[in-house]
Structures are given as C-alpha cells and as structure tokens.
ZADO-1210 file (C-alpha; in nm, 4 decimals, padded with zeros to 6 digits):
<atoms>
<atom x="00.0072" y="00.0158" z="-00.0113" code="MET" pos="1"/>
<atom x="00.1314" y="00.3435" z="-00.0894" code="GLN" pos="2"/>
<atom x="00.1687" y="00.5964" z="00.1980" code="ARG" pos="3"/>
<atom x="-00.0709" y="00.8770" z="00.1134" code="ASP" pos="4"/>
<atom x="00.0844" y="01.2115" z="00.0712" code="PRO" pos="5"/>
<atom x="-00.1839" y="01.3912" z="00.2559" code="THR" pos="6"/>
<atom x="-00.1228" y="01.1919" z="00.5639" code="VAL" pos="7"/>
<atom x="00.2649" y="01.1723" z="00.5600" code="THR" pos="8"/>
<atom x="00.2998" y="01.5519" z="00.4587" code="ASP" pos="9"/>
<atom x="-00.0424" y="01.7173" z="00.5433" code="PRO" pos="10"/>
<atom x="00.1049" y="02.0759" z="00.5779" code="GLY" pos="11"/>
<atom x="00.2032" y="02.0379" z="00.1813" code="LEU" pos="12"/>
<atom x="-00.0499" y="01.8093" z="00.0161" code="TYR" pos="13"/>
<atom x="-00.4322" y="01.9245" z="00.0205" code="THR" pos="14"/>
<atom x="-00.7260" y="01.7394" z="-00.1350" code="VAL" pos="15"/>
<atom x="-00.9233" y="01.9892" z="-00.3318" code="ILE" pos="16"/>
<atom x="-01.1386" y="01.7568" z="-00.5202" code="PHE" pos="17"/>
<atom x="-01.2442" y="01.3920" z="-00.4933" code="GLU" pos="18"/>
<atom x="-01.4781" y="01.1492" z="-00.6605" code="ASN" pos="19"/>
<atom x="-01.4863" y="00.7710" z="-00.7263" code="GLU" pos="20"/>
<atom x="-01.2481" y="00.8229" z="-01.0433" code="ARG" pos="21"/>
<atom x="-01.0165" y="01.0696" z="-00.9305" code="VAL" pos="22"/>
<atom x="-00.8526" y="01.2729" z="-00.6658" code="ARG" pos="23"/>
<atom x="-00.7280" y="01.6272" z="-00.7165" code="VAL" pos="24"/>
<atom x="-00.4335" y="01.7324" z="-00.4585" code="LEU" pos="25"/>
<atom x="-00.2694" y="02.0903" z="-00.4208" code="GLU" pos="26"/>
<atom x="00.0999" y="02.0767" z="-00.3465" code="TYR" pos="27"/>
<atom x="00.2986" y="02.3799" z="-00.2054" code="ARG" pos="28"/>
<atom x="00.6196" y="02.4061" z="-00.0499" code="ASP" pos="29"/>
<atom x="00.9206" y="02.6630" z="-00.0393" code="GLY" pos="30"/>
<atom x="01.2915" y="02.6256" z="-00.0664" code="PRO" pos="31"/>
<atom x="01.4462" y="02.3706" z="00.1620" code="GLY" pos="32"/>
<atom x="01.1253" y="02.1995" z="00.2075" code="ASP" pos="33"/>
<atom x="01.1237" y="01.7713" z="00.2015" code="ARG" pos="34"/>
<atom x="00.8451" y="01.5718" z="00.1883" code="THR" pos="35"/>
<atom x="00.8373" y="01.2267" z="00.3678" code="SER" pos="36"/>
<atom x="00.8268" y="00.8975" z="00.1579" code="PRO" pos="37"/>
<atom x="00.4940" y="00.8683" z="00.0079" code="HIS" pos="38"/>
<atom x="00.3113" y="00.7261" z="-00.3074" code="GLY" pos="39"/>
<atom x="00.1323" y="00.8650" z="-00.6090" code="HIS" pos="40"/>
<atom x="-00.0789" y="00.6402" z="-00.8334" code="PRO" pos="41"/>
<atom x="-00.0869" y="00.7303" z="-01.2112" code="ASP" pos="42"/>
<atom x="-00.1363" y="01.0833" z="-01.2375" code="SER" pos="43"/>
<atom x="-00.1099" y="01.4103" z="-01.4329" code="VAL" pos="44"/>
<atom x="00.0918" y="01.6851" z="-01.2482" code="MET" pos="45"/>
<atom x="00.0303" y="02.0302" z="-01.3650" code="VAL" pos="46"/>
<atom x="00.3243" y="02.2783" z="-01.2603" code="THR" pos="47"/>
<atom x="00.1490" y="02.6311" z="-01.1468" code="LEU" pos="48"/>
<atom x="00.5083" y="02.7829" z="-01.0778" code="SER" pos="49"/>
<atom x="00.8659" y="02.7148" z="-01.1861" code="SER" pos="50"/>
<atom x="01.0857" y="02.4722" z="-00.9717" code="PHE" pos="51"/>
<atom x="01.3880" y="02.2541" z="-00.9105" code="LYS" pos="52"/>
<atom x="01.3606" y="01.9324" z="-00.7107" code="ARG" pos="53"/>
<atom x="01.5089" y="01.6193" z="-00.5924" code="ARG" pos="54"/>
<atom x="01.2978" y="01.3161" z="-00.5988" code="LEU" pos="55"/>
<atom x="01.4770" y="00.9966" z="-00.4168" code="THR" pos="56"/>
<atom x="01.3299" y="00.6299" z="-00.4083" code="SER" pos="57"/>
<atom x="01.5510" y="00.3822" z="-00.2637" code="GLY" pos="58"/>
<atom x="01.9252" y="00.4392" z="-00.3737" code="GLY" pos="59"/>
<atom x="01.7884" y="00.6175" z="-00.6931" code="ARG" pos="60"/>
<atom x="01.7847" y="01.0139" z="-00.7186" code="GLN" pos="61"/>
<atom x="01.6843" y="01.2421" z="-00.9972" code="VAL" pos="62"/>
<atom x="01.6981" y="01.6343" z="-01.0117" code="GLU" pos="63"/>
<atom x="01.4346" y="01.8044" z="-01.2220" code="LEU" pos="64"/>
<atom x="01.3730" y="02.1674" z="-01.3215" code="GLU" pos="65"/>
<atom x="01.0349" y="02.2394" z="-01.4601" code="LEU" pos="66"/>
<atom x="00.8663" y="02.5575" z="-01.5890" code="PRO" pos="67"/>
<atom x="00.5191" y="02.6865" z="-01.4845" code="ALA" pos="68"/>
<atom x="00.2195" y="02.5776" z="-01.7051" code="GLY" pos="69"/>
<atom x="00.3399" y="02.2338" z="-01.7806" code="GLN" pos="70"/>
<atom x="00.1259" y="01.9092" z="-01.7809" code="ALA" pos="71"/>
<atom x="00.3200" y="01.6016" z="-01.7219" code="ARG" pos="72"/>
<atom x="00.2285" y="01.2292" z="-01.7024" code="TRP" pos="73"/>
<atom x="00.3491" y="01.0724" z="-01.3564" code="LEU" pos="74"/>
<atom x="00.3692" y="00.7231" z="-01.3678" code="ASP" pos="75"/>
<atom x="00.2372" y="00.5337" z="-01.0294" code="ALA" pos="76"/>
<atom x="00.5652" y="00.5559" z="-00.7903" code="GLN" pos="77"/>
<atom x="00.6784" y="00.6151" z="-00.4339" code="GLU" pos="78"/>
<atom x="00.9330" y="00.8850" z="-00.3714" code="HIS" pos="79"/>
<atom x="01.0408" y="01.1632" z="-00.1370" code="ALA" pos="80"/>
<atom x="01.1043" y="01.4969" z="-00.2412" code="GLY" pos="81"/>
<atom x="01.3230" y="01.7987" z="-00.1687" code="GLU" pos="82"/>
<atom x="01.3008" y="02.1678" z="-00.3133" code="ASN" pos="83"/>
<atom x="01.6408" y="02.2419" z="-00.4019" code="ILE" pos="84"/>
<atom x="01.5799" y="02.5456" z="-00.5504" code="GLY" pos="85"/>
<atom x="01.5365" y="02.9253" z="-00.4652" code="ASP" pos="86"/>
<atom x="01.1589" y="02.9464" z="-00.5920" code="THR" pos="87"/>
<atom x="00.8162" y="02.8089" z="-00.4227" code="ALA" pos="88"/>
<atom x="00.6763" y="02.4824" z="-00.5763" code="THR" pos="89"/>
<atom x="00.3042" y="02.4986" z="-00.6726" code="HIS" pos="90"/>
<atom x="00.1675" y="02.2041" z="-00.8673" code="SER" pos="91"/>
<atom x="-00.1733" y="02.0127" z="-00.8994" code="ILE" pos="92"/>
<atom x="-00.1707" y="01.6335" z="-00.9188" code="PHE" pos="93"/>
<atom x="-00.4762" y="01.4673" z="-01.0820" code="VAL" pos="94"/>
<atom x="-00.4394" y="01.1118" z="-00.9354" code="GLU" pos="95"/>
<atom x="-00.6292" y="00.8571" z="-01.1304" code="LEU" pos="96"/>
<atom x="-00.8274" y="00.5966" z="-00.9162" code="LYS" pos="97"/>
<atom x="-00.9119" y="00.3379" z="-01.1908" code="GLU" pos="98"/>
<atom x="-00.6650" y="00.0517" z="-01.2583" code="PRO" pos="99"/>
<atom x="-00.4275" y="00.0754" z="-01.5230" code="ARG" pos="100"/>
<atom x="-00.5463" y="-00.1061" z="-01.8547" code="PRO" pos="101"/>
<atom x="-00.3329" y="-00.4287" z="-01.8708" code="GLY" pos="102"/>
<atom x="-00.3198" y="-00.4040" z="-01.4566" code="GLY" pos="103"/>
<atom x="00.0817" y="-00.3482" z="-01.4285" code="SER" pos="104"/>
<atom x="00.2455" y="-00.0508" z="-01.3185" code="ALA" pos="105"/>
<atom x="00.5225" y="00.1116" z="-01.5103" code="ALA" pos="106"/>
<atom x="00.8527" y="-00.0296" z="-01.3087" code="GLU" pos="107"/>
<atom x="01.1300" y="00.2150" z="-01.2081" code="GLY" pos="108"/>
<atom x="00.9717" y="00.5279" z="-01.2646" code="SER" pos="109"/>
<atom x="01.0919" y="00.8469" z="-01.0837" code="LEU" pos="110"/>
<atom x="00.9522" y="01.1724" z="-01.1378" code="GLY" pos="111"/>
<atom x="00.7280" y="01.3002" z="-01.4365" code="PRO" pos="112"/>
<atom x="00.7669" y="01.2193" z="-01.8008" code="ARG" pos="113"/>
</atoms>
C-alpha cells in the first residue's frame, strides 16, 4: 500500500477535489522543504510555478527543473522530494483511481515524463 501524501505531509498536500474516479491534490512548498516518503498512483501533474527539486526512491535520485504551465504524466511511484531551488513549488496532481489497462504499473519510474 502506498503512503498517502496527505497523511505523510499534510502541511504540503491538500485534497481540493475527490470523487470515485479521481483525486485532485494541491502541493505547495518553499525552498529547502522536504517530503516524507509517499506514493502517487498514475497521475497528471500540472506545474503552476517553476521549480527545481530532487526526488529520491531507494538508492536512486533524480533532479528536475520544471517551468510553470506544464502538464506531465507521472507513472505510479513512491518517492521523497526536496525543493532544491530558490523558488516555491506550486503544483496540482490529478490522481487516477481506476486501474491501469493491463493492470501493471511501469517499473522503476521516478519523476514526471
């Protein structure tokens, strides 16, 4: 079972909409803020601000820098994150509740595509 980010980091993630098919989360943090390990199902992430962050899962790390106004696919994954830039992060996650066609998640995904 994936750790729910609204439970692991309630000061950073807020549920802004939910029904039987999707859950929409708002995420906000500041430079230097970190998240606890948590999981996301298959999701669409919309960046409302430009930001730079490091994602960690197991022994792997990726650093990403994303501009505002992007919509990116996020395969189901567990990770912890850190704002390593000098700007606040503001993004929306549209988490899908329906199972992936074929039933299996992408292996080894870390971060958005």
